[in-house]
Backbone of each chain as ProteinMPNN parsed JSONL, in Angstrom:
{"seq_chain_A": "MAAARWVQQEILERNPTLDVTVYAIWFRMYPTDRRSAWPGDILTDPRVVHRWDEGKVVGTWYARELDDIRPRVAPGATGLDGPVPVLWDAYLIYKPGATFRAHATALVRWGRTILNTRRTFRDEVAGLPRR", "coords_chain_A": {"N_chain_A": [[11.386, -180.564, 190.447], [12.54, -182.587, 188.492], [12.655, -184.064, 189.875], [10.507, -185.146, 190.332], [9.786, -185.965, 187.224], [11.679, -188.056, 186.811], [10.44, -189.487, 188.714], [8.628, -190.494, 187.024], [9.326, -191.129, 184.16], [11.514, -193.787, 185.112], [10.392, -194.791, 187.066], [7.24, -194.889, 186.802], [7.047, -195.733, 183.786], [8.546, -197.844, 183.035], [7.601, -199.05, 184.353], [5.173, -200.793, 183.781], [2.702, -202.663, 184.573], [2.541, -201.881, 187.537], [0.667, -202.244, 190.159], [-0.083, -199.844, 192.265], [-0.748, -197.06, 193.993], [-0.379, -193.25, 193.031], [0.483, -190.431, 195.586], [0.839, -187.897, 194.545], [2.33, -184.49, 196.382], [1.838, -181.529, 196.076], [3.39, -178.929, 197.036], [4.547, -175.181, 198.82], [8.04, -174.319, 198.268], [9.923, -173.374, 197.464], [10.22, -169.742, 196.549], [8.946, -168.985, 194.247], [7.235, -170.944, 194.221], [4.326, -172.402, 193.819], [0.494, -172.286, 193.13], [0.424, -172.145, 190.306], [2.246, -172.72, 189.113], [2.671, -175.443, 189.062], [3.661, -178.733, 187.569], [1.875, -179.701, 185.308], [1.883, -180.982, 183.26], [4.289, -183.022, 183.658], [4.538, -185.058, 185.656], [2.498, -187.353, 184.25], [1.723, -189.908, 184.536], [-1.598, -192.418, 184.625], [-1.562, -193.972, 187.529], [-1.039, -192.186, 189.257], [-2.805, -189.641, 191.754], [-2.877, -185.892, 191.743], [-2.244, -183.445, 193.52], [-2.241, -180.126, 196.165], [-1.152, -178.59, 198.581], [-1.608, -176.237, 200.02], [-1.532, -175.332, 202.878], [1.159, -176.757, 203.266], [0.456, -178.996, 204.977], [0.709, -181.689, 204.901], [3.106, -182.499, 205.044], [4.097, -181.294, 206.935], [3.674, -183.04, 208.873], [4.401, -185.738, 208.134], [6.78, -184.499, 209.354], [6.717, -184.147, 211.702], [6.279, -187.193, 212.383], [8.607, -187.877, 212.015], [10.029, -189.343, 213.827], [9.071, -191.79, 214.233], [9.319, -192.811, 211.782], [12.101, -193.585, 211.02], [13.451, -195.928, 210.582], [12.428, -196.568, 208.816], [13.969, -195.464, 206.583], [15.76, -195.115, 203.501], [19.636, -195.767, 203.053], [21.303, -193.196, 202.33], [20.296, -190.573, 202.664], [19.342, -187.089, 203.341], [19.37, -184.191, 204.706], [17.729, -184.412, 206.882], [19.156, -183.806, 209.165], [19.229, -181.564, 210.81], [16.513, -179.344, 212.281], [13.117, -180.582, 211.383], [11.159, -179.113, 210.059], [9.064, -179.509, 207.989], [8.709, -182.3, 206.047], [9.622, -182.798, 202.802], [10.581, -183.569, 198.735], [10.71, -185.514, 199.421], [9.827, -189.663, 199.203], [7.718, -192.184, 199.954], [6.87, -195.779, 200.267], [3.935, -197.92, 200.778], [3.203, -200.318, 201.718], [0.457, -202.862, 200.417], [-2.611, -201.988, 202.654], [-2.455, -200.999, 204.188], [-3.125, -198.174, 206.519], [-4.126, -194.872, 208.122], [-3.586, -193.882, 210.401], [-1.96, -196.454, 211.524], [0.329, -195.93, 209.732], [2.992, -195.884, 210.333], [3.656, -198.784, 210.886], [3.744, -200.402, 208.826], [5.193, -198.756, 206.178], [6.951, -199.004, 204.018], [9.255, -197.897, 202.614], [11.619, -195.279, 202.904], [12.385, -191.763, 201.622], [14.728, -189.481, 201.141], [16.646, -186.959, 199.647], [14.456, -187.183, 196.807], [16.042, -187.973, 194.538], [18.413, -187.933, 195.74], [18.385, -190.927, 196.833], [17.335, -192.839, 195.105], [18.181, -195.006, 193.914], [17.925, -197.042, 195.766], [15.009, -196.716, 196.194], [13.783, -197.357, 193.682], [14.67, -200.065, 194.03], [13.167, -200.944, 196.072], [10.816, -200.923, 194.742], [10.813, -202.819, 192.629], [9.732, -205.11, 194.007], [7.709, -204.591, 194.524], [3.64, -205.401, 193.771], [1.976, -206.489, 190.662], [-0.156, -206.864, 187.788]], "CA_chain_A": [[10.38, -181.076, 189.251], [13.711, -183.628, 187.914], [12.714, -185.268, 190.841], [8.969, -185.736, 189.86], [10.155, -186.814, 185.801], [12.551, -188.796, 187.436], [8.679, -190.986, 188.882], [7.791, -190.514, 185.693], [10.438, -192.117, 183.516], [11.669, -194.854, 185.245], [9.315, -196.282, 187.657], [6.043, -195.418, 186.454], [6.204, -195.916, 182.83], [8.968, -198.485, 183.482], [6.876, -200.911, 185.182], [3.363, -200.573, 183.394], [1.592, -203.243, 185.755], [2.675, -202.153, 188.641], [-0.181, -202.383, 190.744], [-0.056, -199.149, 192.874], [-1.473, -195.483, 193.688], [0.667, -192.633, 193.478], [-0.048, -189.231, 195.787], [1.883, -186.541, 194.653], [1.685, -183.838, 197.274], [2.485, -180.628, 195.93], [3.14, -177.301, 198.284], [5.0, -174.047, 198.515], [9.121, -174.889, 199.555], [10.384, -171.699, 197.591], [9.831, -168.196, 196.939], [8.452, -169.409, 193.134], [6.657, -172.119, 194.162], [2.839, -171.6, 193.409], [-0.546, -173.87, 192.14], [-0.64, -172.521, 189.702], [3.195, -173.63, 188.725], [2.028, -176.779, 189.303], [3.621, -178.741, 186.133], [0.634, -181.171, 185.311], [2.471, -182.104, 181.833], [5.353, -184.438, 184.35], [3.466, -186.829, 186.209], [1.143, -187.966, 183.354], [0.903, -190.945, 184.655], [-3.437, -192.039, 185.662], [-1.778, -194.051, 188.413], [-0.74, -190.536, 189.91], [-3.171, -189.126, 192.187], [-1.758, -184.386, 192.156], [-3.802, -182.778, 194.965], [-2.033, -179.389, 196.259], [-1.375, -178.382, 200.085], [-1.361, -174.569, 200.402], [-0.655, -174.581, 203.771], [1.915, -177.695, 204.113], [-0.035, -180.099, 206.328], [0.856, -183.277, 204.99], [4.015, -182.468, 204.914], [4.41, -180.374, 208.545], [2.573, -184.154, 209.261], [5.199, -186.298, 208.49], [8.339, -184.413, 209.929], [6.775, -184.317, 213.185], [6.597, -188.488, 211.863], [10.332, -188.271, 211.618], [11.341, -190.489, 215.385], [8.585, -193.182, 214.363], [10.083, -193.97, 209.842], [13.189, -193.219, 210.61], [14.381, -196.802, 211.196], [13.396, -197.658, 207.472], [14.708, -194.03, 205.519], [17.285, -195.271, 202.726], [20.522, -194.753, 203.199], [22.279, -192.034, 201.519], [18.738, -189.913, 202.669], [20.299, -185.902, 203.362], [18.678, -183.611, 205.199], [17.182, -185.059, 207.959], [19.859, -184.259, 211.091], [18.609, -180.971, 212.239], [15.652, -179.192, 212.866], [12.567, -180.782, 210.197], [9.428, -178.479, 210.006], [8.24, -179.607, 207.076], [9.43, -183.144, 204.744], [9.354, -182.844, 201.494], [11.412, -183.945, 197.968], [10.324, -187.316, 199.899], [9.018, -191.051, 198.825], [7.543, -192.942, 200.682], [6.713, -196.129, 200.387], [3.723, -198.478, 201.633], [1.956, -202.112, 201.736], [-1.092, -203.059, 200.843], [-3.193, -202.323, 203.828], [-1.699, -199.572, 205.012], [-3.66, -197.197, 207.557], [-3.056, -193.885, 207.905], [-3.231, -194.038, 211.606], [-1.033, -196.955, 211.947], [1.173, -196.09, 209.041], [4.506, -196.176, 210.082], [4.396, -200.34, 210.605], [2.935, -201.094, 206.905], [6.182, -198.28, 205.504], [8.251, -200.175, 202.976], [10.848, -197.459, 203.677], [11.437, -193.957, 202.558], [14.353, -191.779, 201.054], [14.775, -187.836, 200.758], [15.735, -186.546, 198.278], [13.754, -188.595, 196.01], [17.13, -188.923, 193.458], [19.717, -189.542, 196.421], [18.35, -192.305, 197.462], [16.36, -193.473, 193.776], [18.651, -196.503, 194.447], [16.35, -197.835, 196.644], [13.086, -196.473, 195.317], [13.593, -198.185, 192.231], [14.738, -201.714, 194.254], [11.783, -201.687, 196.438], [9.384, -201.156, 193.899], [10.526, -204.016, 191.9], [9.034, -205.804, 195.176], [5.075, -204.486, 194.418], [2.916, -206.376, 193.101], [1.975, -206.316, 189.548], [-1.227, -206.642, 187.851]], "C_chain_A": [[11.177, -182.342, 188.291], [13.34, -184.807, 189.207], [11.247, -186.276, 190.228], [8.48, -186.549, 188.26], [10.745, -188.154, 186.078], [11.449, -190.188, 187.799], [8.557, -191.491, 188.307], [8.197, -191.981, 184.586], [10.351, -193.585, 184.264], [11.213, -195.361, 186.68], [7.73, -196.028, 187.24], [6.314, -195.722, 184.517], [7.619, -197.132, 182.684], [8.77, -199.376, 183.831], [5.498, -200.393, 185.005], [1.912, -201.237, 184.337], [1.995, -202.832, 186.981], [1.216, -201.681, 189.881], [-0.362, -200.959, 191.979], [-0.883, -197.649, 192.576], [-0.463, -194.922, 193.896], [-0.088, -191.314, 194.321], [0.669, -188.265, 195.402], [1.305, -185.445, 194.912], [2.622, -182.785, 197.119], [2.096, -179.094, 196.869], [4.233, -175.99, 197.776], [6.529, -174.019, 198.669], [9.891, -173.569, 198.584], [9.963, -170.681, 197.0], [8.934, -168.187, 195.557], [7.516, -170.186, 193.156], [4.822, -171.093, 194.072], [2.174, -172.438, 192.646], [-0.312, -173.218, 191.539], [1.211, -172.721, 187.855], [3.517, -174.394, 188.445], [2.794, -177.552, 187.616], [2.943, -179.499, 185.765], [1.039, -181.376, 184.07], [3.674, -182.935, 182.47], [4.914, -185.937, 184.491], [2.435, -187.27, 185.978], [0.142, -188.856, 183.937], [-0.863, -191.554, 185.35], [-3.376, -192.674, 186.577], [-1.411, -192.751, 189.227], [-2.195, -189.464, 190.259], [-2.737, -187.175, 192.465], [-3.467, -184.355, 193.479], [-2.387, -181.102, 195.543], [-2.489, -178.522, 197.503], [-0.856, -177.438, 200.247], [-0.417, -174.434, 201.812], [-0.216, -175.871, 204.336], [1.166, -178.977, 205.385], [0.23, -181.489, 206.078], [2.691, -183.368, 205.327], [5.158, -181.911, 206.261], [4.153, -182.46, 209.12], [3.729, -185.23, 210.001], [6.552, -185.629, 208.838], [7.972, -184.928, 211.556], [6.549, -186.812, 212.922], [7.726, -188.911, 212.558], [11.066, -189.9, 212.679], [10.913, -191.621, 214.514], [8.969, -193.635, 212.53], [11.102, -193.002, 210.029], [13.599, -194.373, 210.052], [14.031, -197.376, 209.528], [13.015, -196.354, 206.457], [15.348, -195.39, 205.327], [18.182, -194.36, 203.19], [20.848, -194.032, 202.189], [21.213, -190.883, 201.596], [19.603, -188.681, 203.494], [18.972, -185.209, 203.708], [18.081, -183.286, 206.201], [18.45, -185.062, 209.529], [19.581, -182.669, 211.785], [16.996, -181.112, 212.523], [14.904, -180.036, 211.793], [10.616, -179.534, 209.918], [8.331, -179.19, 208.731], [8.847, -181.019, 206.1], [9.063, -182.853, 203.556], [10.728, -183.033, 200.31], [12.475, -184.946, 198.511], [9.651, -187.631, 199.09], [8.299, -191.627, 199.799], [6.46, -194.017, 199.974], [5.602, -197.133, 200.933], [3.298, -199.718, 201.037], [0.165, -201.759, 201.551], [-1.869, -203.272, 202.147], [-2.917, -201.334, 204.726], [-2.475, -198.471, 205.639], [-3.577, -195.917, 207.749], [-2.921, -193.543, 209.252], [-2.212, -195.245, 212.35], [-0.411, -197.043, 210.494], [2.432, -196.404, 209.259], [4.606, -197.563, 210.37], [4.532, -200.171, 208.982], [4.171, -199.63, 206.326], [7.204, -198.864, 205.447], [9.21, -199.463, 203.785], [10.413, -196.06, 202.385], [12.034, -193.617, 202.183], [13.513, -190.002, 200.921], [16.339, -187.619, 200.523], [15.856, -187.611, 197.272], [15.477, -189.287, 194.586], [18.84, -188.763, 194.254], [19.384, -190.927, 196.327], [17.386, -192.833, 196.361], [16.752, -194.733, 193.559], [17.61, -197.864, 194.508], [15.152, -197.96, 196.669], [13.156, -197.657, 194.818], [14.087, -199.78, 193.401], [13.655, -201.771, 195.031], [10.415, -201.667, 195.504], [9.316, -202.436, 193.153], [10.461, -204.7, 193.001], [7.993, -205.657, 194.408], [4.933, -205.432, 194.206], [2.117, -206.016, 191.705], [0.58, -206.49, 189.956], [-1.475, -207.838, 187.538]], "O_chain_A": [[10.518, -182.979, 187.469], [13.679, -185.982, 189.35], [11.064, -187.445, 189.888], [7.519, -187.279, 188.017], [10.31, -189.203, 185.604], [11.512, -191.354, 187.41], [8.364, -192.705, 188.37], [7.735, -193.097, 184.347], [9.423, -194.379, 184.109], [11.756, -196.302, 187.26], [6.976, -196.994, 187.359], [5.211, -195.99, 184.041], [7.544, -197.3, 181.467], [9.406, -200.429, 183.788], [4.832, -199.748, 185.814], [0.812, -200.78, 184.648], [1.707, -203.721, 187.782], [1.134, -200.508, 190.242], [-1.093, -201.421, 192.855], [-1.403, -197.215, 191.548], [0.426, -195.393, 194.604], [-1.204, -191.02, 193.893], [1.245, -187.712, 196.338], [0.287, -185.043, 194.348], [3.75, -182.754, 197.611], [1.067, -178.499, 197.19], [4.638, -175.857, 196.622], [6.591, -173.396, 199.729], [10.481, -172.748, 199.288], [8.748, -170.856, 196.913], [8.054, -167.328, 195.616], [6.816, -170.259, 192.146], [4.407, -169.939, 194.183], [2.652, -173.169, 191.779], [-1.338, -172.615, 191.853], [1.255, -172.784, 186.627], [4.48, -174.542, 187.692], [2.503, -176.977, 186.567], [3.555, -180.561, 185.882], [0.322, -182.252, 183.586], [4.146, -183.692, 181.622], [4.897, -187.058, 183.983], [1.541, -187.59, 186.762], [-1.086, -188.911, 184.011], [-1.256, -191.129, 186.436], [-4.439, -192.706, 187.198], [-2.118, -192.819, 190.233], [-2.648, -188.69, 189.416], [-2.199, -187.042, 193.564], [-4.559, -184.76, 193.874], [-1.349, -181.351, 194.93], [-3.564, -177.939, 197.643], [0.321, -177.429, 200.609], [0.671, -173.891, 202.009], [-0.684, -176.324, 205.38], [1.606, -179.526, 206.395], [0.014, -182.369, 206.911], [3.269, -184.339, 205.814], [6.365, -182.042, 206.462], [4.93, -182.778, 210.02], [4.007, -185.539, 211.159], [7.532, -186.32, 208.56], [8.572, -185.69, 212.315], [6.979, -187.447, 213.885], [7.901, -189.836, 213.351], [11.873, -190.814, 212.512], [11.742, -192.385, 214.02], [8.838, -194.805, 212.173], [11.148, -191.9, 209.481], [14.174, -194.215, 208.975], [14.742, -198.186, 208.934], [12.016, -196.279, 205.742], [15.527, -196.33, 206.103], [18.118, -193.182, 203.54], [20.569, -194.428, 201.058], [21.176, -190.164, 200.598], [20.489, -189.064, 204.259], [17.856, -185.458, 203.252], [17.844, -182.123, 206.529], [18.579, -185.851, 210.465], [19.673, -182.488, 213.0], [16.331, -182.108, 212.809], [15.726, -180.466, 210.984], [9.411, -179.593, 209.677], [7.103, -179.274, 208.73], [9.619, -180.594, 205.24], [7.861, -182.629, 203.411], [11.845, -182.734, 200.73], [13.672, -185.223, 198.431], [8.98, -186.93, 198.332], [8.673, -191.1, 200.846], [5.489, -193.631, 199.323], [6.137, -197.589, 201.943], [3.106, -199.909, 199.836], [-0.733, -201.068, 202.032], [-1.894, -204.36, 202.722], [-3.257, -201.091, 205.884], [-2.344, -197.513, 204.877], [-2.429, -195.65, 207.395], [-1.986, -192.76, 209.417], [-1.748, -195.082, 213.478], [-0.549, -198.131, 209.934], [3.034, -197.149, 208.486], [5.763, -197.926, 210.157], [5.471, -199.825, 208.266], [3.385, -199.285, 205.444], [8.078, -199.195, 206.248], [9.782, -199.756, 204.835], [9.541, -195.898, 201.531], [12.917, -194.426, 201.898], [12.373, -189.58, 200.723], [17.158, -188.154, 201.27], [16.7, -188.451, 196.962], [15.767, -190.372, 194.083], [19.932, -189.142, 193.83], [20.03, -191.847, 195.825], [16.424, -193.39, 196.889], [15.984, -195.58, 193.103], [17.04, -198.8, 193.948], [14.391, -198.869, 197.001], [12.756, -198.73, 195.272], [13.278, -200.667, 193.13], [12.956, -202.75, 194.77], [9.342, -202.261, 195.614], [8.286, -203.085, 192.971], [11.6, -205.149, 193.132], [7.46, -206.523, 193.715], [5.721, -206.372, 194.31], [1.516, -204.95, 191.839], [0.023, -206.448, 191.053], [-2.641, -208.221, 187.443]]}, "seq_chain_B": "MMRRVGFALGVVAALGAAPRYVGAAPVGRLKPAPTTRPAPAYVRGAPTYVGAGFSRPAIAAPTLGDITTLADFQAMFDAGRATPRIVLLLSPT", "coords_chain_B": {"N_chain_B": [[-1.279, -222.332, 110.84], [-2.289, -220.208, 110.862], [-4.54, -220.798, 111.661], [-4.08, -221.344, 113.971], [-3.095, -218.548, 115.406], [-5.083, -217.536, 115.274], [-6.76, -218.919, 116.88], [-5.631, -218.631, 119.155], [-5.049, -215.415, 119.555], [-7.979, -215.661, 120.378], [-8.396, -217.011, 122.902], [-6.609, -215.504, 124.512], [-8.939, -213.351, 124.262], [-11.223, -213.685, 125.3], [-10.457, -214.448, 128.047], [-10.079, -211.843, 129.026], [-12.817, -210.58, 128.655], [-13.79, -212.153, 130.571], [-15.448, -212.091, 133.838], [-13.625, -210.783, 136.994], [-14.576, -211.572, 139.488], [-16.729, -214.086, 140.186], [-20.347, -214.232, 141.046], [-19.761, -214.32, 145.277], [-17.671, -212.601, 146.254], [-14.023, -213.796, 146.09], [-13.188, -214.539, 149.698], [-11.104, -212.855, 152.075], [-8.912, -212.019, 149.767], [-9.98, -209.533, 149.275], [-8.97, -206.138, 150.657], [-9.158, -205.9, 154.066], [-11.821, -203.449, 155.96], [-11.277, -200.344, 157.989], [-10.3, -201.088, 161.052], [-11.01, -200.134, 164.019], [-8.62, -200.241, 167.033], [-8.049, -200.544, 171.055], [-5.164, -198.259, 172.614], [-2.902, -199.289, 173.554], [-2.492, -200.271, 177.325], [-0.806, -197.834, 179.447], [0.55, -196.844, 177.298], [2.004, -194.624, 176.382], [0.751, -192.049, 173.803], [1.016, -194.395, 171.864], [0.529, -195.08, 168.205], [-3.291, -195.105, 167.178], [-4.831, -197.105, 165.173], [-7.385, -195.814, 163.657], [-10.315, -195.637, 161.116], [-9.811, -194.141, 158.086], [-6.222, -192.914, 159.38], [-3.345, -191.975, 161.449], [-4.266, -191.894, 164.817], [-3.548, -190.193, 168.068], [-3.378, -191.786, 170.793], [-6.771, -191.15, 173.509], [-5.958, -189.806, 176.208], [-6.287, -188.803, 179.379], [-6.227, -186.08, 181.414], [-3.658, -184.895, 183.768], [-5.257, -184.238, 186.592], [-4.818, -180.925, 189.45], [-6.012, -181.627, 192.472], [-7.778, -180.475, 195.741], [-6.08, -180.007, 199.036], [-7.151, -179.553, 202.057], [-6.831, -179.992, 204.973], [-5.73, -182.319, 206.756], [-7.854, -184.52, 207.58], [-8.294, -184.834, 204.661], [-5.459, -185.288, 203.787], [-5.946, -187.83, 205.25], [-8.36, -189.452, 204.439], [-7.994, -189.528, 201.921], [-5.533, -191.093, 201.868], [-6.601, -193.511, 202.968], [-8.456, -194.578, 201.99], [-7.19, -195.807, 199.947], [-6.376, -198.309, 200.196], [-6.175, -201.083, 199.567], [-3.977, -201.001, 197.373], [-0.75, -200.778, 197.145], [1.1, -198.093, 197.962], [2.305, -195.397, 197.265], [3.886, -192.364, 198.472], [4.454, -188.937, 197.519], [6.449, -186.156, 198.008], [6.518, -183.105, 196.905], [7.763, -180.019, 195.441], [6.134, -177.584, 193.188], [8.505, -176.288, 191.789]], "CA_chain_B": [[-0.535, -221.368, 111.143], [-3.06, -219.014, 110.796], [-5.015, -220.762, 112.427], [-2.759, -221.604, 115.906], [-2.691, -217.534, 116.109], [-6.525, -217.315, 115.395], [-7.399, -219.653, 117.997], [-4.892, -217.475, 120.118], [-6.41, -214.655, 120.098], [-9.898, -215.858, 120.759], [-8.268, -216.916, 124.421], [-6.635, -213.999, 125.387], [-10.446, -211.64, 123.918], [-12.109, -214.234, 125.99], [-10.111, -214.089, 129.086], [-9.483, -210.881, 129.302], [-13.355, -210.313, 128.818], [-14.486, -212.493, 131.82], [-15.159, -211.226, 135.198], [-12.722, -211.671, 137.166], [-15.342, -212.52, 140.428], [-17.958, -215.055, 139.953], [-20.793, -214.845, 142.423], [-19.463, -214.248, 146.372], [-16.289, -212.375, 146.579], [-13.339, -214.876, 147.372], [-13.223, -214.269, 151.108], [-9.355, -212.386, 152.33], [-8.189, -211.214, 148.76], [-10.573, -207.764, 149.758], [-9.084, -205.174, 152.03], [-9.966, -205.753, 155.044], [-12.642, -202.754, 156.453], [-10.639, -199.917, 158.541], [-10.582, -200.916, 162.468], [-10.491, -199.416, 165.778], [-7.71, -200.388, 167.945], [-7.347, -199.647, 171.524], [-4.538, -198.349, 172.681], [-2.191, -200.633, 175.113], [-3.194, -198.861, 178.901], [0.427, -197.145, 179.88], [1.792, -196.59, 177.005], [1.582, -192.664, 176.009], [1.867, -191.61, 172.587], [0.476, -195.168, 170.469], [-0.321, -194.784, 167.445], [-3.887, -195.757, 167.008], [-5.07, -197.079, 164.058], [-9.393, -194.815, 163.598], [-10.613, -194.905, 159.765], [-7.99, -194.016, 157.744], [-6.126, -192.317, 160.184], [-3.568, -192.535, 162.71], [-4.936, -190.628, 165.805], [-3.176, -190.517, 168.855], [-5.089, -192.551, 171.951], [-7.259, -190.264, 174.293], [-5.805, -189.976, 177.808], [-7.09, -187.648, 180.037], [-4.46, -184.533, 181.257], [-3.535, -185.324, 184.924], [-6.548, -182.501, 187.613], [-4.653, -180.615, 190.359], [-7.005, -181.321, 193.818], [-6.631, -179.319, 197.354], [-5.863, -180.528, 201.152], [-6.827, -177.756, 202.659], [-6.948, -180.45, 206.092], [-5.131, -183.461, 207.208], [-8.424, -185.181, 207.212], [-8.354, -184.965, 203.508], [-5.671, -186.427, 203.156], [-5.858, -189.57, 206.01], [-9.389, -190.012, 204.011], [-7.569, -190.463, 200.248], [-4.748, -192.642, 201.727], [-7.001, -195.175, 203.856], [-9.552, -195.038, 200.984], [-6.632, -196.385, 198.293], [-5.419, -199.358, 200.839], [-5.973, -202.35, 198.447], [-2.741, -201.198, 197.471], [0.272, -200.125, 197.692], [0.855, -196.778, 197.839], [3.998, -194.11, 197.245], [3.709, -190.84, 198.951], [5.139, -188.471, 197.303], [6.161, -184.437, 198.589], [6.887, -182.405, 195.734], [7.523, -178.149, 195.416], [6.831, -177.636, 191.675], [9.542, -175.01, 191.017]], "C_chain_B": [[-1.299, -219.79, 112.029], [-4.473, -218.971, 111.828], [-4.591, -220.831, 114.491], [-3.504, -219.474, 116.06], [-4.898, -216.783, 116.366], [-7.258, -217.575, 117.289], [-6.991, -218.9, 119.636], [-5.107, -216.399, 120.857], [-7.748, -214.419, 120.119], [-9.704, -216.074, 122.061], [-8.447, -215.662, 125.087], [-8.656, -212.837, 125.078], [-10.774, -212.955, 125.167], [-11.741, -214.372, 127.575], [-10.43, -212.68, 129.564], [-11.196, -209.812, 129.407], [-14.205, -210.786, 130.253], [-14.53, -211.861, 132.763], [-14.342, -211.762, 135.903], [-13.406, -212.542, 138.999], [-16.141, -212.768, 140.181], [-19.128, -215.251, 141.438], [-20.045, -213.903, 144.056], [-18.175, -213.916, 146.092], [-14.907, -213.065, 146.843], [-12.495, -214.191, 148.765], [-11.581, -213.907, 151.584], [-8.945, -212.132, 151.059], [-8.484, -209.564, 148.821], [-10.03, -207.345, 150.123], [-10.149, -204.623, 152.612], [-10.618, -203.996, 154.887], [-11.389, -201.574, 157.965], [-11.41, -201.04, 159.447], [-9.784, -200.596, 163.005], [-9.814, -199.968, 166.532], [-7.738, -199.963, 169.274], [-5.986, -199.683, 172.047], [-3.94, -199.258, 173.847], [-2.283, -198.984, 175.937], [-1.161, -198.341, 179.033], [0.652, -196.972, 178.947], [1.825, -195.51, 175.633], [2.386, -192.566, 174.724], [1.125, -193.293, 171.449], [0.356, -194.788, 169.936], [-1.38, -195.609, 167.154], [-4.317, -195.658, 165.798], [-6.915, -196.675, 164.273], [-8.959, -194.705, 162.614], [-9.155, -194.894, 159.474], [-6.853, -193.687, 157.859], [-5.304, -192.452, 160.949], [-3.79, -191.113, 163.208], [-3.723, -191.04, 166.977], [-4.435, -190.91, 170.133], [-5.305, -190.611, 172.755], [-6.206, -190.202, 175.616], [-5.498, -188.689, 178.59], [-5.643, -187.36, 180.565], [-4.913, -185.022, 182.791], [-3.927, -183.703, 185.773], [-5.511, -182.707, 188.839], [-6.102, -180.844, 191.931], [-6.336, -181.056, 194.705], [-6.263, -180.377, 198.636], [-5.29, -179.854, 201.258], [-6.545, -178.619, 204.053], [-6.29, -181.852, 205.961], [-6.523, -184.97, 207.054], [-8.219, -185.344, 205.643], [-7.602, -185.905, 203.393], [-5.571, -187.985, 203.671], [-7.821, -190.13, 204.471], [-8.913, -190.771, 202.556], [-7.029, -191.184, 200.745], [-6.005, -193.247, 202.235], [-7.834, -195.303, 202.48], [-8.047, -196.024, 199.263], [-5.792, -197.865, 198.971], [-5.437, -200.654, 200.27], [-5.361, -202.576, 197.476], [-1.682, -200.522, 196.776], [0.404, -199.033, 197.151], [1.971, -196.711, 197.7], [2.966, -192.604, 197.434], [4.973, -189.971, 197.85], [5.224, -186.724, 197.452], [6.787, -183.67, 197.857], [6.721, -180.607, 196.046], [7.397, -177.935, 193.549], [7.75, -177.196, 190.932], [10.661, -175.757, 191.077]], "O_chain_B": [[-1.11, -218.98, 112.937], [-5.119, -218.093, 112.401], [-4.869, -220.431, 115.622], [-4.398, -219.271, 116.882], [-5.541, -216.06, 117.128], [-7.794, -216.965, 118.214], [-7.614, -218.713, 120.681], [-5.283, -216.228, 122.063], [-8.441, -213.414, 119.954], [-10.554, -215.548, 122.779], [-9.315, -215.037, 125.695], [-9.171, -211.916, 125.712], [-10.101, -212.671, 126.158], [-12.683, -214.406, 128.367], [-11.101, -212.544, 130.587], [-11.186, -208.703, 129.941], [-15.006, -210.085, 130.872], [-13.73, -210.928, 132.841], [-14.085, -212.961, 135.789], [-12.978, -213.564, 139.536], [-16.846, -211.844, 139.775], [-18.984, -215.967, 142.43], [-19.82, -212.713, 143.839], [-17.437, -214.811, 145.682], [-14.554, -212.896, 148.01], [-11.458, -213.526, 148.765], [-10.797, -214.837, 151.4], [-7.833, -211.737, 151.409], [-7.711, -208.64, 148.57], [-9.749, -208.298, 150.85], [-11.098, -203.862, 152.425], [-10.162, -203.266, 154.006], [-10.791, -202.242, 158.809], [-12.425, -201.678, 159.168], [-8.555, -200.573, 162.928], [-10.638, -200.618, 167.176], [-7.451, -198.765, 169.256], [-5.419, -200.776, 172.078], [-4.521, -199.77, 174.805], [-2.236, -197.776, 175.708], [-0.452, -199.009, 178.28], [1.796, -196.59, 179.195], [1.708, -195.642, 174.414], [3.566, -192.741, 174.418], [0.798, -193.06, 170.286], [-0.066, -193.673, 170.244], [-1.083, -196.765, 166.855], [-4.335, -194.588, 165.19], [-7.583, -197.338, 165.066], [-7.885, -194.15, 162.384], [-8.083, -195.241, 159.971], [-6.1, -193.886, 156.905], [-5.792, -193.171, 161.821], [-3.693, -189.979, 162.739], [-3.05, -192.06, 166.825], [-5.606, -190.595, 170.344], [-4.659, -189.565, 172.699], [-5.599, -191.272, 175.567], [-4.648, -187.821, 178.394], [-4.542, -187.886, 180.4], [-6.041, -185.413, 183.094], [-3.364, -182.609, 185.723], [-5.208, -183.803, 189.309], [-6.985, -180.004, 192.104], [-5.121, -181.133, 194.888], [-6.368, -181.603, 198.672], [-4.156, -179.419, 201.055], [-5.768, -177.895, 204.675], [-6.43, -182.438, 204.888], [-6.273, -186.082, 206.589], [-7.822, -186.499, 205.486], [-7.976, -187.04, 203.1], [-5.285, -188.989, 203.017], [-7.958, -191.202, 203.88], [-9.179, -191.894, 202.126], [-7.473, -192.314, 200.547], [-6.56, -193.57, 201.185], [-7.723, -196.4, 201.934], [-8.201, -196.526, 198.149], [-4.833, -198.399, 198.413], [-4.501, -201.375, 200.618], [-5.511, -203.525, 196.707], [-1.885, -199.735, 195.851], [-0.028, -198.798, 196.022], [2.755, -197.639, 197.899], [1.978, -192.088, 196.911], [6.089, -190.394, 197.547], [4.274, -186.026, 197.095], [7.937, -183.493, 198.261], [5.82, -180.067, 196.688], [8.344, -178.098, 192.78], [7.946, -177.483, 189.751], [11.725, -175.31, 190.648]]}, "name": "protein", "num_of_chains": 2, "seq": "MAAARWVQQEILERNPTLDVTVYAIWFRMYPTDRRSAWPGDILTDPRVVHRWDEGKVVGTWYARELDDIRPRVAPGATGLDGPVPVLWDAYLIYKPGATFRAHATALVRWGRTILNTRRTFRDEVAGLPRRMMRRVGFALGVVAALGAAPRYVGAAPVGRLKPAPTTRPAPAYVRGAPTYVGAGFSRPAIAAPTLGDITTLADFQAMFDAGRATPRIVLLLSPT"}
């Protein structure tokens, strides 16, 4: 939740003209996680689309894509040395025009954890187009 | 002396009785009618002047949809291809 709060305050509120769509994919990683615990009052920017992923299909898919996206990982990323069944607490920044099937080629940068790699996150967002 | 005092009193009385405005009221002297201003985009909590009081702008509360298959994510991701996108992978607690 601290990561979501940081994105709201430091990425979205500080960049009101940033022309971006943010997909916040939420899923269970801790025993206390559940859909009803979704903190809808933290990431409130209208540019954010929230989705609950009960089956962790997105995080699992990204974990399988790790070899392809690893060249674009931010310095200081953690938790990627051993097997990664589900990628989570992570951000991925894409250029305009990126498609799902060719996402790795349009990936600007990604990082994990969000807070550990927040400096790179902030720097990459600075290069994205404004309205 | 008495004539001067009488004249002064007459002038004061005449001014007091005179209407403040004759014909159309001077533009710019009256208090303007309340107006409604839209809240600036992405400025949360900015006061908006509505009628006689202040109120917060209406901001749509976020909603939580569902992804059940990877195809759901693919459709959403591809639909936003015109702009840069950021994917966040998060747990709620």
